[in-house]
N, C-alpha and C positions, 0 to 999 in steps of 0.2 A: 515888251509883253518877257517874263521872265520866271525861268526852266531851267532845266537844270539841259548837262549836256548830251545825256541819255537818253532822254525821253525828254525832245523840244515841244510837242503841238503844236507845230508846223503841216500844216498841208500834206499826203502825201506824191513825189516830187514833182515841187516847185519852185528847189531853190536850185541859183544857176553853181553856186560857188559856197563854199566855206570856208572857214581857216580859223585857224587854233591859232593861237603864237602863245612859244611857249606856255602851254595850259596843257597840254593833252598828258602833259604825266601823275594830275591830278583827276581827272578820267575815270571813268573803269572806260576801260581801249577798245570792247567787246563791243561793251555794247553800246557806245557810241560810236560803234563805226556801221553794226548797223540802223545803230536811230539815222546814218549819215544818208548811208545805200536807199532810207529805203522819202529820205524827203532831197536829194538831190535829186534833179530832173535827168531824162540819159542826157550825157553828151556833156552833166557837168563837172564839175570841177570837188575835187578833196585836197588840200593841203595843208599841210601844219609842222609850221618851224618853230625854233629855240636855240637860243645862241648858247655858241661854248661860252667854260673860263674868258674869262680877259687875260689880254698880249699885252706888255708893256718892254719897252724896252731895253736891257742893262737889268744892273741890279734892283730896280722897281717890283721888277718880276717873282725873281728872290722871295725878296719880303713878303708878297701876299700870301703867295707859294705857304710861308711860313704863315701869315694867318685863317691858313685853306685849312692847314691839317693844323690847324692848333682849334678848328671845331666840330671838323670833317664829323669828328662824332654825328653831331647833332643834325647831319642834313636830312631828317625821312629817308622815307626806305624804296620811297620816287625819283628823288634826285639819282637815282642809277638814271638809269634813263636815257635821260636831259647830259648826263657825260659823258655816255655812249652815243652823244649827237641827234638823239631817236631812229639811233639808221637797224636798235635790231629789233624792231618793231614789220610782222606783217601787213603792207600797203593789203587791203581791201577790196581795192581794184586796182585796172594796171595802170601801172608807175608813169609816170611822164619825164622827162630828160629839163631836169632846170640848173639853171649855173650856180656853183660860187659865190656866195658874199658875205659880206663882215659888215657890222657898225662900230662906228665909227664917234667917238665924246670926245675934246680938250680941256682937263680934266688939272686941278693943282689935287698936292695930294690933300689939302680938306677934304675934293670933291672924294678921293676915292676912300679916304676914310666913313665919311658915309653914311659911302655904295655897301660897302663892305657890313657896317650897320645895321645894314637894310637883310642881307642874307637872313633871311630864314631861322640858319647850322647861325651865327652869331644869335639869334634875337634867341630863339628855344635856348641856345648857350649862357648871355643870362637871367631867363626866366628862371632855369635852373642853381645855377652858380652863384651868381648874385654878380658877377663885373663883367666887364666890357672887354671880353678881348682882343679886341684890334687897340688896348692904349693899353698898355708891353710893349708895342713897334709904331708905337702916333714918333715920339721922336726919330728913328730909325727910318723910318719912310724917309719922314722932311727932311729931311738930308741928302737921302740920295736920291729922294725927286727935287727937291733941288727950288728957284721962287715958281720957274716958268710954267709955262701948263704945257702939260706929255698930250700925249696921239695912245687913246684906251681902243684897244679894238675890240672884237669879240665874235669870233667866227660863226656864222649862222648858215645852224641844214634846216635845209627850206626843202619836206616833197610834195608831191604833188602826184592825182593819179586822177582821171577823168574818166566817171564812171562807163 
């Protein structure tokens, strides 16, 4: 079944767990929470998470921040709540304590450049300006990165609550 998050069509009180991965900022949050409360069973869990900007050791992080600054005006306004790690969102059910964690990848400089090109802000920049903002940083990032793989980390913010 395909349905909007705000009007799932699911039976009331039929769901044990709802989780939203890196997408809550695209929803009408108040309407989604109303729907989530409607479909959750008593004792059911609502969770949502997002990952924040990636972190890499050394000069590479500085270069990635330059790319981010270049495309920053092209992020949609919904991105602001991701930047805050979903921390300002009022949980509609009693909140549960959760552990902090990160996700990791082992990447080359080319992998990192490819990832930055997937950012919606980068794509919007390309669409509006006709050029790729990462191109001006390729040589600098490759030199700082070197030929080895590096560990890229994304802090994850998980929020969960029980009905």
